[in-house]
N, C-alpha and C positions, 0 to 999 in steps of 0.2 A: 209442670210448666206453669205453675200459678204465680211465679215471681214477676216483678215489674221489669219492663224493658229498660235498657240504658237510657233511651230517649225520655221515658216517663219519669225516671228518677231525676234526670237533669231538669225537666220541666218543673217537677215538684220542688227541687232545690231552688230554682230561679224564682219560685213563688214567694220566697221569704221577702218581707217588706223592704229590707235594706238592699237586697239585690234587684228588686223591682225598680226601686228608685234609681239605683246605679244604671240599670239598663235604660231608663227613661232619660237620664242625664246624657248618656252616650248618644242616644238617638237625637236629642235636641242639639247637642254640640256638633255632631256630624252633619245634621241637616243644615245648620248654620254655616258650617265649613264648606259644604258642597255649594250652597247658594253663593257664598263669597267667591269661590273659585270660578263659578259660572259667570259672575259679574266681571271678574278679571279677564276671563277668556273672551267674553262678548264685547266688552267696551274698552279694555286697556287701562282702566283705573281700578284701584282696590276698593273694597267694600266701604271702608271708612271715608274715602274720598267721594264716593258716590253719595253717601249719606250727607256729606257737607254740601254737595251740589243740590240735593233735594231741599235742604234747609234754605239755600240761597234762592232757589226757584220759588219757594213759598214766601220768603221774606227777603227781598233784595236789600242791598246796602247794609248788611250785618257787619259788625266789627269782629275782630279775632276773638275777643273775650266772650262775645255773645255766642259764637259758634262753639267755643270751648264749653260753655255752660250747656248748650243744647245737646252736645254729644257726651257730656260728663267725662271729659278726658283732660289731660294736662295741657296747658297752653303751649308748651314747647312742641308737643306732639301735633297740636292743631297747626302751628306755624309751619312745621315740616310738611304736613299734608297739603297745606295751602300753597306753599312754594312750588311743589311739584305740579299742582293744578295750574298755577300761573304760568310756569315754564311750558306746559303742554298747550296753553292757550285756552283753557276751559274757564278760567276765572280772571276777572279784571279788577285791579286795585285802583281806587280813586281817592283823592283827598277831599275831605269835607270842606265846603266853601266857607263856612263860618269859623272852623277850627282846623287849620292845615295840619295839625298834629294827628288828627283822627283819620285813619284809613278805613274806607268802606270797601266791601267786597261784593261783587255781583257776577252772575254768569255771563260769559260771552255768548255770542250767537252759536259758536261751535259747541260750547258747554251745554247750551239749551238743547241743541240737536242730539248730543250724546245722551243726555238725561232722558230725552223723549224716547230714544231707541233702546235704552238700557233695560235689563231684566228688572222686574218688580218683585218684591218691594225694594225701592231704592234705599231705604233706611236700613235694610237688612232684615233677615228673618226674625231674629230675636227681638229687636226693638219694636217691630210691628206687631209681633205676637203678644208681647207684654202690654202694649198699648190697647190691644183688643180685649184683654181680660177684664172681667167685671171687677169693680173696686174691692169687693169682699174677697174674691179669689186672689187678687193681686196682694192684698194685705196678708192673707194666709200664707201665700208663697213666700213673701218677704220674711214673715216670722219663721217659717220653716228653714229658709236659707240662713237666716241669722243664727238659728240653733245649730245648723250644720257647721257654719263658720266657727261658732263657739266651741265646737268639739275638736277642732283642728289645732294642734299644739303650736306649730310654728306657722305663722301667718303674716304676710305682708299686705296690709290693707291698701297700700299704694297701688297694688295691682288693680284695684277698683277704678282707678283713673287712667287705665291703659286699655286701648282697644284689644280685642282678642287677636292673637298673633296672625291668624289666618285672614283677618280683614285688612292686614297691613302689608301683604305681599306686594311687591313692586314689579311690574312687568319691565322687561329690558328694552 
């Protein structure tokens, strides 16, 4: 009975570097997904919308393009997320006094209250974790991920401008 148990063989197999990385990616994605679902359940807005609300709490009177840049997503996606927040009464649109073409966005009192009570981090697990990384670690991660992307044959880089699907779920 000197052979390895099935459990040890599996643990040994999982120790290969590629599978270790795969497991870590799964953990990261699922943790972010759970956090986003928790946000939705607790406050009735999706993770991407809560991130927008956090940006507006920190910097009132942002324009749509500025929010788009802060979330690194497409402007059409930002507009859709914002319209839902306006309909729910969480965000208020106002026209700039000097230039009536410019629309500024800010949190309503209702939006501020929701954000205050919402699960943290409001920006989401991944954006906050990435922001906390030391610059050298972030650069190494970026290089490694670029290498991973380079090894994928069919790739749509436009996906980089779309929020993760689980941060976009809409409550009924």
